[in-house]
Each structure stands twice: as structure tokens, then as C-alpha cells.
N, C-alpha and C positions, 0 to 999 in steps of 0.2 A: 509703243503700243500700236495696235492696228486701228486705223480710222474706219468708221462704219461705212463711209461712202466708197471705199476701195473694194474691188472684188477680192474675195479670199477663197481659199480652199484648203482642205486637209484630207488626207486619205483616211479611210476607215480601216484601221488595221486590227488584227486579232488582239493586240495588246490594249486597244481602246475598247474592246468588249465584243466585237463581232466582225465578221467579214461580209462584204456585200456580194450577194450571189450574182451570177452571170445574168440571170433573168431580171433581177432588180436593176442592174446596170443598164441593160438594154431598154427596159421600160422607162427609166429615168432619162436616158438619152433621147428616147422617142418623144418624151414630153417637151424637150427643147427643140428637137428637129422639126416637129410639126409647125413651128413658127415660120418655117420657110415655105410652107404650103397653104396655111390658113390663118396666119397672123398671130398665132399663139394664144388664142382664146378658147375655142371650142374643144380642141384636142386635149390641151392641158387640163381644162376644167373636168372633162369626162374622166381622164386618167386620175386626177386628184380625188374625185368623189368615189371612184371605184377602189382606189388603193389607200385612202387616208387612214383607215383603221388596220390595214394589213402590213404596210411597209413604210416606215418613216423616211427611208432614203428616196423611194419613188415619190412619195407624197411631197417631200420637201422640194424636189426638183420640179415636179408638176406645178406646185403652188407658186413657186417663184417665177416660173415661166409664165403662168397665168397673170400674176401681178405685173410682170414686166410688159406683157402684151397690153394689159389694161392701162398702164401708165403711158405707154406709147400712144395708144388710141386716144386717151384723154388729152395729151399734149397736142396731138394732131387736130382734134376737134376744137379745142380752145383757141388754137392759133390759125384756124381756118385752113389747115393743111400745110402751112409754112414749116412748122417744126417737124412734121412728118417727112417732108422732103429732105430736110437737113439731117434728121436723125435716123433715117432708114438704114444707112450703111453701118453706123455704129451699133444700132439695134441688132442687125443680122450678124455682125462680127461677135458681139457679146453672146448671142444665142449659139453661134457656132462654137465658140470656146466652151460654153457651158455644156453643149452636147458632148464634146470630147471629154471634158472633165467628168461628167456623169458616167460616161462609158468606162472611164478609168477607175470608177468607184470613189470619186472624191466629192466631198461636200462643198462644192464651189458656190460662192455667193455672188450673184449678179449685183451690180451697183444699185444702191438705194433700197431695192425691194428684197434682196437676199436676207437681210436681217429680220424682216417681218415674217418671212417664211420660216426662218430658223426659230423664231419665238414659238411657232406652232409645232415645229418638228426639230428639236434641238440637236439631234444626232447622238452619238455615243457619249456616255457619261465620262466626264473628265477630259473631253477633247476640246481643244481651242483652235479656232481657225488661224492659219498662218498666212502672211501676205502671199498672194499668187503672182507668179511671173506670167505676164500676158504675152 
């Protein structure tokens, strides 16, 4: 079984109920890519609130990027910057992987926060995430 703390992904295939449009894949990837420019807070928040009722795929990716950015910020503040210095590279690597996976049309879950975003936007009916190769 899949551990909730491991990143996971699964493609949204026609057999799962729907196909992710090119526009949705681009917008979802943008939600993650903005982390490289503004820390993953403002851009994903705006994208989430604009798309949350229109597109579950975009909303899922924007929300988990927002959660990931907030978790990174909280850890940085609580540790007076120490964890921020130690975790900035893994943070950016995971956001980079999530950017690519979103552009591929996959419901990739970031560690820890992905499951919370999936609770709000579960994806296609009957689909289950499979372990991701990183």
C-alpha cells in the first residue's frame, strides 16, 4: 500500500473518466512553476481561487503548491531561517518534479501536503494514486 508521506502520481486517463486538457495542464504546471519566482504563495493562491470551481485538476495542483509553500514558510519562520536554508533545494526539486508531472496531466502528490489537497479535489472517480518514480 502507498504511504501518505511519499509523493504519488497517476495519469488521468479516458478510462478514469476524463482527459486533462492542454490548457488545464499548462495552468496546473504554472501553479507549481511560480514557486521558483515568488515562493509559491501568491501565484498558486490566485490560481486556486480563480479555478477552484472550474477545474479540479488545476485547483488540486494550485492548492497543493500553496500548501507546500506555506509549510516551507512556516518551517523557515519557526526555525529562524535554519530549516529554510536546509530545505530550499528539496523544496525546489519537488516543485520542479510537480511542475513536470502536472504538465504531463498527472495527479502528482507532493510529500505531506498532497493528501490534503486531494481531500478537497479528489480527482477522477475510481482512480487511486500509484507510487511515483522520482
